[in-house]
Each structure stands twice: as structure tokens, then as C-alpha cells.
C-alpha positions as CSV (number, residue, x, y, z in Angstrom):
1,M,176.2,24.0,-5.9
2,H,172.5,24.6,-5.3
3,K,170.0,23.7,-8.0
4,K,167.6,26.0,-9.6
5,I,163.9,25.9,-8.7
6,D,162.2,22.5,-9.2
7,K,160.8,22.8,-12.8
8,P,158.5,19.8,-12.7
9,F,156.8,21.1,-9.5
10,L,156.4,24.5,-11.1
11,V,154.9,23.0,-14.3
12,S,152.4,21.0,-12.3
13,I,151.3,24.3,-10.6
14,I,150.9,26.1,-14.0
15,L,148.9,23.2,-15.4
16,L,146.6,23.2,-12.4
17,L,146.2,27.0,-12.7
18,V,145.3,26.8,-16.4
19,A,142.9,24.0,-15.9
20,G,141.4,25.8,-12.9
21,F,140.9,29.0,-14.9
22,F,138.9,27.3,-17.6
23,I,136.9,25.1,-15.2
24,F,136.1,28.1,-13.0
25,S,135.2,30.3,-16.0
26,S,132.7,27.7,-17.2
27,A,131.3,27.0,-13.7
28,S,130.8,30.7,-13.0
29,L,128.4,31.0,-16.0
30,G,125.7,29.6,-13.7
31,L,126.3,32.5,-11.4
32,L,126.2,35.0,-14.3
33,A,122.8,33.7,-15.3
34,T,121.4,34.6,-11.9
35,S,123.3,37.7,-10.9
36,E,125.6,39.7,-13.1
37,S,126.8,42.0,-10.3
38,K,127.7,39.0,-8.1
39,F,129.5,37.3,-11.0
40,T,131.6,40.4,-11.5
41,A,132.6,40.6,-7.9
42,V,133.4,36.9,-7.6
43,A,135.4,37.0,-10.9
44,F,137.4,40.0,-9.8
45,N,138.2,38.5,-6.5
46,Q,139.3,35.2,-8.1
47,I,141.3,36.7,-11.0
48,F,142.8,39.9,-9.4
49,F,143.2,39.0,-5.8
50,G,143.7,35.2,-6.1
51,L,145.5,34.7,-9.4
52,G,147.0,38.1,-10.0
53,L,148.2,39.1,-6.5
54,G,148.8,35.4,-5.7
55,T,151.3,35.1,-8.6
56,I,153.1,38.2,-7.3
57,A,153.2,36.6,-3.8
58,C,154.5,33.4,-5.3
59,I,157.4,35.2,-6.9
60,A,158.1,37.2,-3.8
61,T,158.2,34.2,-1.4
62,A,160.3,32.2,-3.9
63,C,163.0,34.9,-3.6
64,I,163.0,35.0,0.2
65,P,165.7,32.7,1.8
66,F,163.9,30.2,4.1
67,K,166.2,31.0,7.0
68,Y,164.2,34.2,7.5
69,W,161.0,32.2,7.9
70,K,162.7,30.3,10.7
71,K,164.1,33.4,12.3
72,Y,160.8,35.2,12.4
73,S,158.5,32.2,12.8
74,L,157.3,33.1,16.3
75,L,156.5,36.7,15.2
76,I,154.7,35.4,12.1
77,F,152.7,32.9,14.2
78,G,151.7,35.5,16.7
79,F,150.7,38.0,14.0
80,T,148.5,35.5,12.1
81,A,146.9,34.3,15.4
82,F,146.1,38.0,16.2
83,L,144.5,38.4,12.8
84,A,142.5,35.2,13.3
85,A,141.2,36.6,16.7
86,L,140.0,39.7,14.9
87,V,137.1,37.8,13.4
88,F,135.4,38.0,16.8
89,V,135.8,41.8,17.1
90,P,132.6,43.7,16.2
91,H,132.8,45.9,13.0
92,I,136.0,44.1,12.0
93,G,134.9,40.5,11.9
94,W,132.3,39.5,9.3
95,S,129.9,36.6,9.8
96,H,128.0,34.5,7.2
97,G,125.8,31.5,7.7
98,G,126.4,31.5,11.5
99,A,130.2,31.4,11.1
100,A,132.6,34.2,11.9
101,R,135.5,33.5,9.5
102,W,136.2,36.8,7.7
103,I,137.6,40.2,8.5
104,G,137.2,43.3,6.3
105,I,140.2,45.6,5.8
106,F,140.2,48.4,3.2
107,G,137.2,47.0,1.5
108,F,138.6,43.5,1.1
109,N,137.2,40.5,3.0
110,F,139.5,37.6,3.6
111,Q,139.8,34.6,5.9
112,P,142.7,35.1,8.4
113,S,142.6,31.4,9.2
114,E,144.3,30.8,5.8
115,L,147.2,32.9,7.0
116,L,147.2,31.2,10.4
117,K,147.7,27.8,8.8
118,I,151.1,28.9,7.3
119,G,152.1,30.7,10.5
120,Y,151.4,27.5,12.4
121,V,153.5,25.5,9.9
122,F,156.4,27.9,10.3
123,Y,156.4,28.0,14.1
124,L,155.8,24.3,14.6
125,A,158.6,23.5,12.1
126,A,161.0,25.9,14.0
127,V,160.2,24.2,17.4
128,L,160.4,20.6,16.1
129,S,163.7,21.3,14.3
130,K,165.1,23.0,17.4
131,Y,164.4,20.0,19.6
132,K,165.0,17.3,17.0
133,A,167.6,15.5,19.2
134,R,165.0,15.2,22.0
135,I,161.8,15.0,20.0
136,K,160.9,11.6,21.5
137,E,160.7,13.2,24.9
138,F,157.3,14.3,26.1
139,K,158.6,17.8,27.2
140,Y,160.3,18.6,23.9
141,G,158.0,16.7,21.4
142,L,154.5,16.0,22.3
143,M,153.9,18.9,24.7
144,P,155.0,21.7,22.4
145,F,153.0,20.1,19.6
146,V,149.8,19.9,21.7
147,I,150.2,23.5,23.0
148,I,150.8,25.1,19.5
149,T,148.0,23.0,17.9
150,G,145.7,23.8,20.8
151,I,146.1,27.5,20.3
152,V,145.2,27.2,16.6
153,G,142.3,24.9,17.5
154,A,140.9,27.3,20.0
155,L,140.8,30.1,17.4
156,I,139.6,28.1,14.4
157,L,137.1,25.8,16.1
158,T,135.5,28.8,17.8
159,E,134.6,30.4,14.4
160,P,133.5,27.5,13.8
161,D,135.6,26.0,11.0
162,N,136.0,22.3,11.6
163,D,137.4,21.5,8.1
164,T,140.2,24.1,8.3
165,F,141.3,23.0,11.7
166,F,141.3,19.3,10.6
167,M,143.5,20.2,7.6
168,T,145.8,22.3,9.8
169,A,146.1,19.6,12.4
170,L,146.7,16.9,9.8
171,A,149.6,19.0,8.4
172,G,151.0,19.3,11.9
173,F,150.6,15.6,12.6
174,G,152.5,14.9,9.4
175,M,155.3,17.2,10.4
176,Y,155.5,15.7,13.9
177,F,155.7,12.2,12.4
178,V,158.5,13.3,10.0
179,A,160.4,15.0,12.8
180,G,160.8,11.6,14.5
181,A,158.0,11.4,17.1
182,R,157.5,8.3,19.2
183,M,154.8,5.9,17.9
184,K,153.3,5.9,21.4
185,H,152.8,9.7,21.3
186,L,151.4,9.5,17.8
187,A,148.9,6.8,18.9
188,M,147.9,9.0,21.9
189,L,147.3,11.9,19.5
190,F,145.2,9.7,17.2
191,L,143.1,8.6,20.2
192,V,142.6,12.2,21.3
193,A,141.6,13.1,17.8
194,V,138.9,10.4,17.7
195,I,137.5,11.5,21.1
196,G,137.6,15.1,20.0
197,F,135.7,14.3,16.8
198,G,133.1,12.5,18.9
199,C,132.7,15.6,21.0
200,I,132.3,17.8,17.9
201,I,129.5,15.5,16.7
202,M,127.8,15.8,20.0
203,I,127.9,19.6,20.3
204,R,127.5,20.4,16.6
205,P,124.5,18.5,15.1
206,Y,125.2,19.5,11.5
207,V,128.4,17.4,11.6
208,L,126.3,14.3,12.5
209,S,123.8,15.3,9.8
210,R,126.6,15.2,7.2
211,I,127.7,11.7,8.4
212,M,124.1,10.4,8.3
213,T,123.6,11.8,4.8
214,F,126.8,10.1,3.7
215,I,125.6,6.8,5.1
216,N,122.2,7.1,3.4
217,P,122.2,10.0,0.9
218,S,118.9,9.0,-0.7
219,Q,117.0,9.4,2.6
220,N,117.1,13.2,2.4
221,A,117.5,13.6,-1.4
222,L,115.9,17.1,-1.4
223,T,117.5,18.5,1.7
224,S,120.8,17.4,3.3
225,G,121.5,14.8,0.6
226,Y,120.7,17.2,-2.3
227,Q,124.2,18.4,-3.0
228,I,125.8,14.9,-3.2
229,Q,122.9,13.6,-5.3
230,Q,123.3,16.3,-7.8
231,S,127.1,16.0,-7.8
232,L,126.9,12.3,-8.6
233,I,124.3,13.0,-11.4
234,A,126.7,15.7,-12.9
235,I,129.7,13.4,-12.8
236,G,127.7,10.4,-14.1
237,T,126.2,12.3,-17.1
238,G,129.7,13.3,-18.1
239,G,130.6,9.8,-19.1
240,L,134.0,9.0,-20.3
241,F,134.8,12.2,-22.4
242,G,132.3,14.7,-21.0
243,K,129.8,17.0,-22.6
244,G,132.4,19.5,-23.6
245,F,133.6,22.9,-22.3
246,G,130.7,25.1,-21.1
247,Q,128.1,22.4,-21.7
248,S,127.2,21.5,-18.1
249,S,123.5,21.8,-17.3
250,Q,123.8,21.0,-13.6
251,K,125.6,24.2,-12.8
252,F,122.6,26.4,-13.8
253,N,119.7,25.1,-11.7
254,F,120.8,22.1,-9.7
255,L,124.3,22.0,-8.2
256,P,124.7,24.0,-5.0
257,E,127.9,26.0,-5.0
258,P,129.0,25.2,-8.6
259,I,132.0,27.5,-8.3
260,G,132.8,26.4,-4.7
261,D,132.5,22.9,-3.2
262,S,130.9,21.4,-6.2
263,I,133.2,22.6,-8.9
264,F,134.8,19.2,-9.4
265,A,131.3,17.9,-10.3
266,V,131.1,20.6,-13.0
267,A,134.5,19.5,-14.3
268,G,133.3,15.9,-14.3
269,E,130.2,16.7,-16.4
270,E,132.1,18.8,-18.9
271,F,135.3,16.8,-19.2
272,G,134.2,13.3,-18.2
273,M,136.1,10.6,-16.4
274,L,139.3,11.3,-18.3
275,G,139.2,14.9,-17.3
276,C,138.7,13.9,-13.6
277,I,141.5,11.5,-13.8
278,L,143.8,14.2,-15.2
279,I,143.0,16.6,-12.3
280,I,143.6,13.9,-9.7
281,C,146.9,12.9,-11.4
282,L,148.0,16.6,-11.4
283,F,147.3,16.9,-7.6
284,L,149.0,13.5,-7.0
285,F,152.1,14.5,-9.0
286,L,152.2,17.8,-7.1
287,A,152.0,16.0,-3.7
288,L,154.7,13.4,-4.6
289,R,157.0,16.0,-6.2
290,G,156.7,18.2,-3.1
291,L,157.4,15.4,-0.8
292,K,160.5,14.5,-2.9
293,I,161.7,18.1,-2.5
294,A,161.2,17.7,1.3
295,S,163.1,14.4,1.4
296,K,166.1,16.0,-0.3
297,M,166.4,19.0,2.0
298,N,169.6,19.4,4.0
299,D,167.8,21.5,6.6
300,D,165.4,20.1,9.1
301,F,163.3,23.2,9.3
302,G,163.0,23.4,5.5
303,R,162.0,19.7,5.3
304,L,159.3,20.1,7.9
305,V,157.9,23.3,6.3
306,A,157.8,21.5,2.9
307,V,155.9,18.6,4.3
308,G,153.4,20.8,6.1
309,I,152.7,23.0,3.1
310,I,152.3,20.1,0.7
311,I,149.7,18.5,3.1
312,L,147.9,21.8,3.4
313,I,147.7,22.3,-0.4
314,T,146.9,18.7,-1.5
315,A,145.1,16.9,1.3
316,G,142.2,19.4,1.3
317,S,141.8,19.0,-2.5
318,F,141.8,15.2,-2.3
319,L,139.1,15.5,0.4
320,N,137.0,17.8,-1.8
321,I,137.2,15.3,-4.7
322,A,136.4,12.3,-2.4
323,A,133.4,14.2,-1.0
324,M,132.0,14.9,-4.5
325,L,132.4,11.2,-5.4
326,A,130.6,10.2,-2.2
327,I,133.6,8.4,-0.8
328,I,133.6,10.5,2.4
329,P,131.0,12.9,3.9
330,L,130.8,16.5,2.6
331,T,133.6,18.6,4.0
332,G,133.3,22.1,2.6
333,T,137.1,22.2,1.7
334,P,137.8,23.9,-1.6
335,L,139.6,22.4,-4.6
336,I,142.7,24.5,-4.5
337,F,143.6,26.5,-7.7
338,I,140.1,25.7,-9.1
339,S,137.4,26.5,-6.6
340,Q,136.2,30.0,-5.7
341,G,138.3,31.7,-3.0
342,G,140.6,34.5,-3.6
343,T,142.2,34.3,-0.2
344,A,142.8,30.5,-0.5
345,M,144.4,30.8,-3.9
346,F,146.5,33.8,-2.8
347,I,147.9,31.9,0.2
348,A,148.3,28.7,-1.8
349,L,150.4,30.5,-4.4
350,A,152.5,32.1,-1.7
351,E,153.0,28.7,-0.2
352,V,154.1,27.4,-3.7
353,G,156.7,30.1,-3.8
354,I,158.1,28.9,-0.4
355,I,158.3,25.3,-1.8
356,L,160.1,26.7,-4.9
357,S,162.5,28.6,-2.7
358,L,163.2,25.4,-0.7
359,S,163.7,23.4,-3.8
360,R,166.9,25.4,-4.5
361,K,168.4,23.8,-1.4
362,Q,167.9,20.2,-2.4
363,K,170.8,17.8,-2.0
364,Q,172.4,16.7,-5.3
365,I,171.5,13.0,-5.5
């Protein structure tokens, strides 16, 4: 007999959404102080498209049997890759800050790479589960992984969006590992990743600038090191218990992107170290619970999809937190369920629905 949806996993999502709503509401006051019209547009996108339609998407995907995702995985991957390619089409693709990452349809702008990530997870899971018995062979394991990941890389890195590709490839690497890949092949992929990262540093100077700023943030405190300096000030002034809801001063005049990349710093200033620990624990519980669901799956495809989605949702958030704490260089990845980004929240909630659907198929242990 199949279980109902995993309630602890669902509760962790609800708690993150509630916390995210309050943190985003407070952080967005800084935007309201500078531009009321922009605040209205951002709030509408976050609440209506992200939270509202995202909840509907979550319910819908939770009701779809996962066998259909496997059956149509190639079609889904092809369609999402096609959408990702549209960012380069004039009058459809939309550029900002030198990056072509958005397309506009019916008055809405969204990032198709967010859809491509889940299309990639579906198709890679279908291929790896199909060839599970021969996954250690180059022809049926490493080669398909490289080809599928290479297609995604060609689309996303050209935008350019290094952070999104890194998270997508990390999810794929985790899935390939869980599928039973040879350690030799995994080592080869790691070496290729290191070489590729070195090439990106050489051809994209801003990546090297981020690394140098991480090494010595005080050297350019008013330019490239400004964001991390202000983030650390915000989190530090929050102390143990924080200044209180809505009381952040950094979000008004100092923190760049207080509703985006820097929103964790706003949370740290207002809710203190205890609030930060709570957020980290919620994401950690979400990750562990999701991986537990994956480990109890009877179906190989479902197990791999669960692993891929959990990495997509949680790894980026952990990287965002680590960057705001100056543990790693700035990445630009959002804090899922909390940061601005209607498309990211919509897709994340749809992915949550898929995990909830898969949780019904857990083995009784």
C-alpha cells in the first residue's frame, strides 16, 4: 500500500514559504522607498506569479504520476531547450546587464533556463535509469551524461549564466553518482570541471574579479568588494537576536540587491544569528528529507529525479548563504523561496510537487 505524501517534507516547505514571505516583505521596503512603481511590479511578480501560480503548479505536479515524466522526458527536454534558445532571438529574448537570460511572452518575462534545469533532470534520469545495468560502461554511462550536459552547457553558458549551469551540472553529477557511475569516470569529470572553470576565468574577467575580491574583500571595499562588506556589516549588527522585523537599516541605502542576492543579510540583521541558524536548519532538513524520500524509492527513475531536484533546490540556497557569509566568492544564486524571482519560485514549487508525488511511492520500511 502506498503512503500519502511526505508531511514533514511539506511542512518544511510551508515554513520556508512563510519565513520567505516575511523576510521578502521587509527587504522590499528598501525598494518601496526609492520607487513605488517598481516595488509594485516586483511584489506582484513575487506574490502572484511566484507564490500564487507556483502553489497551483505544486498541486498540479503532485497529482501527476511520475511515470508520465519518464514517458515524455525527451519531449520535455527538447521543448525546454527550445525555450532556452529563444533568448538569442531578437524581439523575443530580453537582455539585461550584458546577459541574455529572459524571454517575454504575453507581457511576462521569465528565465527559460529555470525550465531547462528540470527538463535536464527528467531526461538524464530517464537515460541513466534505462542503462542502469551498463552504467559503468563509457558508451552507456559517461558518454550520454557528457552529451546531455554539454547541450545544456552550450545554451546556458552562452547567455552567459555560469551559476545556473554550475548548479545544473552539480545536480547531474549527483544523479550520475547515485546511478552507480565508475569512480574513474567521476574523477575524469571532476578534472574536466576544474579545467573548464579555469577556462571560464580566462575568458570572463568578472569571474576572476569575484575570486580576487573573495580573497581580499577589503582591497576594493567601495567597488567589487562593496556587497560582501555591507552584507557582513548587516549580519554582524544583527547580533544574536537581531534588530527586529522591519528594522534593518542596511536595506535602504547600503546593501545592493536587498531583495535578491543579499536578502539573507537582511534576515541576519533583523532576526540575528538565531534566525540565520533557523533558516539554514530548514534548508538542511529539506535536503535530508528529500534525499530520504529518494533512498526509499522503488523506481530508479524516480530516485534519480528526486536526487536531482533536491540538489537544484537546496545547493543553490546553501551557496547563496555561504557567499553572504564570505565563505565562498559571490555567486549570484538566489535564496529559493525567499529571494526575488517569480520564475525561480514558480519552478521550485513545481519541483516540490514532483517530490511530493514521488513520496507516495516510498517503500514501507
